[in-house]
C-alpha positions as CSV (number, residue, x, y, z in Angstrom):
1,X,-6.1,-17.5,-7.8
2,X,-8.6,-15.4,-6.5
3,X,-6.1,-13.0,-4.7
4,X,-3.7,-12.8,-7.3
5,X,-6.4,-11.7,-9.9
6,X,-7.3,-9.1,-7.9
7,X,-3.9,-7.6,-7.2
8,X,-3.5,-7.8,-10.9
9,X,-6.6,-6.2,-11.2
10,X,-5.7,-3.2,-9.0
11,X,-1.9,-2.9,-10.1
12,X,-3.3,-2.3,-13.8
13,X,-5.8,-0.5,-12.4
14,X,-3.9,2.2,-10.6
15,X,-1.6,2.5,-13.5
16,X,-4.0,3.1,-15.7
17,X,-5.9,5.7,-14.0
18,X,-2.5,7.6,-13.1
19,X,-2.9,7.5,-9.6
20,X,0.2,5.3,-8.9
21,X,3.6,6.9,-7.9
22,X,7.3,5.9,-7.8
23,X,8.4,3.0,-7.0
24,X,6.7,2.0,-10.4
25,X,5.4,-0.5,-11.7
26,X,3.0,-1.1,-9.2
27,X,3.0,-4.7,-10.0
28,X,4.4,-6.7,-7.2
29,X,4.7,-4.2,-4.5
30,X,2.3,-2.3,-2.0
31,X,1.8,0.0,-4.3
32,X,2.4,4.0,-3.7
33,X,-0.3,6.1,-4.6
34,X,-1.3,9.7,-5.2
35,X,-2.7,11.0,-2.0
36,X,-0.9,8.9,0.2
37,X,0.1,11.7,2.5
38,X,-3.5,12.9,2.7
39,X,-4.5,9.4,3.8
40,X,-1.6,9.3,6.4
41,X,-2.8,12.6,7.8
42,X,-6.5,11.3,8.3
43,X,-5.1,8.5,10.1
44,X,-3.4,10.2,12.4
45,X,-6.2,12.1,13.2
46,X,-7.7,9.0,14.8
47,X,-8.3,8.5,18.3
48,X,-6.4,5.6,18.3
49,X,-3.3,7.2,16.5
50,X,-3.8,10.1,19.2
51,X,-3.7,7.7,22.3
52,X,-1.0,5.3,21.1
53,X,2.7,5.4,22.3
54,X,4.2,2.6,20.3
55,X,3.0,1.9,16.5
56,X,4.3,-0.6,14.2
57,X,3.9,0.5,10.6
58,X,5.4,-1.4,7.5
59,X,8.1,-0.2,5.6
60,X,6.7,0.3,2.4
61,X,6.5,3.6,0.5
62,X,2.9,4.8,0.6
63,X,3.3,4.4,4.5
64,X,6.4,6.6,4.8
65,X,4.4,9.7,5.7
66,X,2.8,7.6,8.7
67,X,6.1,6.6,9.6
68,X,7.3,10.1,9.8
69,X,4.0,11.3,11.6
70,X,4.7,8.3,14.3
71,X,8.1,10.1,14.6
72,X,7.2,13.4,14.7
73,X,4.3,13.0,17.3
74,X,7.0,11.5,19.3
75,X,5.8,7.8,19.6
76,X,8.0,4.8,19.1
77,X,7.8,3.4,15.6
78,X,8.4,-0.5,15.1
79,X,9.4,-1.3,11.4
80,X,10.0,-4.6,10.0
81,X,12.9,-5.0,8.0
82,X,12.0,-5.8,4.5
83,X,10.9,-9.4,4.4
84,X,11.6,-9.7,7.8
85,X,15.1,-10.9,6.9
86,X,16.9,-9.0,10.1
87,X,13.9,-8.8,12.2
88,X,12.3,-5.6,13.7
89,X,13.7,-2.3,13.8
90,X,13.1,0.3,16.6
91,X,13.0,4.1,16.2
92,X,13.0,6.2,19.2
93,X,12.4,10.0,18.2
94,X,14.0,11.1,21.3
95,X,16.9,9.5,19.8
96,X,16.6,11.1,16.7
97,X,17.9,14.5,15.7
98,X,14.5,16.9,14.5
99,X,16.1,17.4,11.3
100,X,16.8,14.1,10.2
101,X,13.0,12.5,11.2
102,X,12.3,12.7,7.4
103,X,15.3,10.5,6.6
104,X,14.8,8.4,9.3
105,X,11.2,7.3,7.9
106,X,13.0,5.7,4.9
107,X,13.9,2.5,4.9
108,X,17.9,3.3,4.6
109,X,17.2,5.8,6.9
110,X,15.7,3.5,9.6
111,X,18.8,1.3,9.6
112,X,20.9,4.6,9.9
113,X,18.8,6.0,12.9
114,X,17.1,2.9,14.7
115,X,18.1,-0.1,16.2
116,X,17.5,-3.7,15.4
117,X,15.9,-5.0,18.5
118,X,16.1,-8.3,19.6
119,X,12.5,-10.0,20.3
120,X,12.6,-10.3,23.8
121,X,13.1,-6.3,23.9
122,X,10.0,-5.3,21.8
123,X,7.2,-3.3,23.7
124,X,4.0,-3.9,23.5
125,X,2.3,-2.8,20.4
126,X,-0.6,-0.1,20.6
127,X,-1.5,0.3,17.1
128,X,-0.3,-2.0,13.3
129,X,-0.7,0.1,10.4
130,X,-0.4,-2.2,7.3
131,X,0.2,-1.6,3.8
132,X,-2.5,-3.1,1.3
133,X,-2.9,-3.7,-2.5
134,X,-6.5,-4.3,-2.1
135,X,-9.3,-4.4,1.0
136,X,-12.4,-5.4,1.3
137,X,-15.2,-3.1,2.8
138,X,-15.5,-6.1,5.5
139,X,-11.9,-5.6,6.5
140,X,-10.2,-8.6,4.8
141,X,-6.6,-7.3,3.7
142,X,-4.9,-8.6,0.5
143,X,-1.1,-8.0,0.4
144,X,1.3,-8.5,-2.3
145,X,1.9,-12.0,-1.7
146,X,4.5,-12.7,0.3
147,X,2.7,-13.2,3.8
148,X,5.1,-10.8,5.8
149,X,2.6,-8.4,7.5
150,X,0.8,-11.8,8.4
151,X,3.9,-13.3,9.7
152,X,5.0,-10.3,11.5
153,X,1.7,-10.1,13.5
154,X,1.8,-13.7,14.1
155,X,5.3,-13.3,15.8
156,X,4.0,-10.3,17.9
157,X,0.8,-12.5,18.9
158,X,3.2,-15.3,19.8
159,X,4.9,-13.0,22.4
160,X,1.6,-11.6,23.6
161,X,2.8,-8.0,22.6
162,X,-0.3,-7.6,20.3
163,X,-4.1,-9.1,20.8
164,X,-7.5,-9.4,19.4
165,X,-7.7,-5.9,20.8
166,X,-4.8,-4.2,19.1
167,X,-6.3,-1.7,16.3
168,X,-4.9,-2.5,12.9
169,X,-5.5,0.1,10.1
170,X,-4.2,0.2,6.6
171,X,-3.9,3.5,4.2
172,X,-5.1,2.9,0.6
173,X,-6.4,4.7,-2.5
174,X,-10.0,4.7,-2.9
175,X,-9.1,2.5,-6.0
176,X,-8.0,-0.2,-3.8
177,X,-10.9,-0.7,-1.8
178,X,-13.1,-3.7,-3.1
179,X,-16.6,-5.2,-2.3
180,X,-15.1,-8.8,-1.4
181,X,-12.0,-10.6,-0.7
182,X,-11.6,-14.3,0.3
183,X,-10.2,-14.8,3.8
184,X,-8.0,-17.4,4.9
185,X,-7.0,-18.4,8.6
186,X,-3.5,-16.8,8.4
187,X,-4.8,-13.6,6.5
188,X,-4.5,-10.1,8.6
189,X,-8.2,-8.3,8.9
190,X,-8.5,-4.5,9.5
191,X,-10.1,-2.5,11.8
192,X,-10.2,0.7,9.9
193,X,-9.5,1.7,5.9
194,X,-8.3,5.1,5.4
195,X,-8.4,6.9,1.8
196,X,-7.6,10.3,0.7
197,X,-11.3,10.8,0.7
198,X,-13.1,8.8,3.5
199,X,-12.6,6.6,6.5
200,X,-14.1,3.3,6.7
201,X,-15.2,1.8,10.1
202,X,-15.2,-1.8,9.9
203,X,-18.2,-3.5,11.5
204,X,-18.0,-6.7,13.7
205,X,-14.9,-8.9,14.9
206,X,-13.0,-10.7,12.1
207,X,-10.6,-13.3,13.1
208,X,-7.0,-12.9,13.0
209,X,-3.9,-15.5,13.4
210,X,-3.5,-16.4,17.1
211,X,0.3,-16.9,16.2
212,X,2.3,-18.4,13.8
213,X,1.1,-22.1,11.9
214,X,4.2,-24.0,12.8
215,X,3.2,-26.3,10.5
216,X,3.4,-24.0,7.7
217,X,6.9,-22.9,8.4
218,X,9.6,-24.6,6.0
219,X,13.0,-24.9,6.5
220,X,13.5,-22.0,3.7
221,X,11.4,-19.8,5.9
222,X,13.8,-20.5,8.9
223,X,16.7,-19.4,6.8
224,X,15.3,-16.3,4.9
225,X,13.9,-15.1,8.3
226,X,16.2,-16.2,11.2
227,X,13.9,-14.2,13.6
228,X,11.6,-17.3,13.5
229,X,14.6,-19.5,14.7
230,X,14.7,-16.8,17.7
231,X,11.1,-16.9,18.6
232,X,11.4,-20.9,18.7
233,X,14.0,-20.2,21.3
234,X,12.1,-18.1,23.2
235,X,9.2,-20.5,23.2
236,X,11.2,-23.3,24.5
237,X,12.8,-21.0,27.4
238,X,9.3,-20.3,28.7
239,X,8.2,-24.1,28.8
């Protein structure tokens, strides 16, 4: 499989070049990298971030600084629980003591200082920040293989909380930027790639999932992610 070969090449490269950081090894993860904080600061300097009131950020280690900056800048943070097993967590900086912001930006801290939010109560999202294993210069993102970022986006799309115009950014190490990557119908594409040394704005509009591809959802998915059953109930009630 092409994507899996790319993942393994990037994970190996980050380890070999000594830019992979805790948690290690990088294999099987959205890899943390040297310079992640610098990339986060560059992201926070973008107009889309400054203008956003609600930002969704993945729960992985390399984006922890992004989550911290969202809260420090007084924005509402939406963070999916790991593997979407418990849905989405919402963190309101007005309800978090200033000295606890750093802790709240971690996964454990998010559960302590945030609230699990029913789908019906989620606000509209102004900016999405996604983690990546690799990303092409055309904005095609490759995750760790679980499809969770795509699922999260599709759920929000079903609820009309994001749309084609909602910007999606990723922060990665320069070594994670590749020339080409295969694009599948369910893949999440990005508008900007931010590394410790550069900002790559993706030219042209790339297709994104318009919602859940329900025919691909199995009973196992529904068991592992009860949020999908909640979404089904909401959709039935709107008919």
